C-alpha positions in Angstrom: 25.1 17.7 34.5 24.6 19.4 31.1 25.8 16.3 29.2 23.4 14.0 31.3 20.5 16.2 30.4 21.5 16.2 26.7 21.9 12.4 26.7 18.4 12.1 28.3 16.9 14.3 25.7 18.5 12.3 22.9 17.4 9.0 24.3 13.9 10.4 24.8 13.6 11.7 21.2 15.0 8.4 19.9 12.4 6.5 21.8 9.6 8.7 20.4 11.0 8.1 16.9 10.9 4.3 17.4 7.4 4.3 18.7 6.2 6.6 15.9 8.0 4.4 13.3 6.3 1.3 14.6 2.9 2.8 14.4 3.3 3.4 10.7 3.5 -0.3 10.1 0.3 -1.8 8.7 -0.7 -5.2 7.5 -3.1 -5.8 4.7 -4.6 -9.1 3.3 -5.2 -9.1 -0.4 -7.1 -11.7 -2.4 -5.3 -12.7 -5.6 -5.8 -15.1 -8.4 -2.3 -16.7 -8.0 -2.4 -20.4 -8.8 1.0 -22.1 -8.4 4.4 -22.0 -6.9 5.7 -19.8 -9.7 3.0 -17.2 -8.9 3.9 -17.3 -5.2 7.6 -16.9 -5.9 7.0 -14.0 -8.3 4.6 -12.1 -6.0 6.6 -12.6 -2.9 9.9 -11.6 -4.5 8.5 -8.4 -6.0 6.8 -7.4 -2.8 9.8 -8.2 -0.6 12.0 -6.0 -2.8 9.5 -3.1 -2.9 10.6 -0.1 -0.9 8.4 0.2 2.2 7.3 -3.4 2.3 8.4 -5.2 5.4 7.3 -8.6 4.1 4.8 -10.2 1.7 3.7 -13.8 2.0 1.2 -15.6 -0.2 -0.9 -18.6 1.0 -1.6 -20.6 -2.1 -4.5 -22.5 -0.5 -6.5 -19.3 0.1 -4.8 -17.2 -2.6 -4.4 -14.4 0.0 -1.2 -12.5 0.2 -0.5 -10.9 3.6 1.7 -7.8 3.3 3.2 -5.8 6.2 4.3 -2.4 5.0 5.3 1.0 6.2 2.3 3.3 5.5 4.5 6.4 5.6 6.3 5.1 2.5 3.4 3.6 0.5 -0.3 3.0 0.7 -2.4 -0.2 0.6 -3.5 0.8 -2.9 0.1 1.1 -4.0 0.7 -2.4 -2.7 -2.2 -3.7 -4.7 -0.9 -1.9 -7.8 2.5 -3.7 -7.4 0.6 -7.0 -7.6 -1.6 -5.9 -10.4 1.4 -4.7 -12.4 2.8 -8.3 -12.2 -0.4 -9.6 -13.9 -2.5 -10.7 -10.9 -5.8 -9.4 -9.5 -5.4 -7.7 -6.1 -8.8 -7.4 -4.5 -10.8 -5.0 -6.6 -7.7 -3.9 -8.6 -7.7 -6.0 -11.8 -4.5 -7.5 -13.2 -2.7 -5.4 -15.9 -3.8 -7.2 -19.1 -0.4 -6.9 -20.8 1.5 -8.2 -17.8 -1.1 -11.0 -17.3 -0.7 -12.2 -21.0 3.1 -12.3 -20.5 2.8 -14.7 -17.5 3.6 -18.4 -18.1 0.5 -20.4 -19.1 0.2 -22.0 -15.7 0.0 -18.6 -14.1 -2.7 -17.2 -16.4 -6.4 -17.5 -15.5 -7.5 -21.1 -16.4 -3.9 -22.3 -16.4 -2.8 -25.5 -14.7 0.0 -26.4 -12.4 
């Protein structure tokens, strides 16, 4: 009987942890100035290897990157900074000028595919 109660308690606590963990997942849509397939690959790869990011996907037609992330590990502003540090605008967060100047010409503002 004691082991059944202990098992029920463990299962109950585990379920609470799962529910709480899911509630910390958020999705944010960020406007970028990405222009080409190289931009898409660079942004998605960096986001998808960032701790706390579940996934990042850029739509080149709209230049909007959708990022699902764990808000207990990082904030929406930190997600934007990851993109900015790559050399791209992220909503109101301007691209890091040095990183932007190091992008291939096609990925810089005014560049061509």
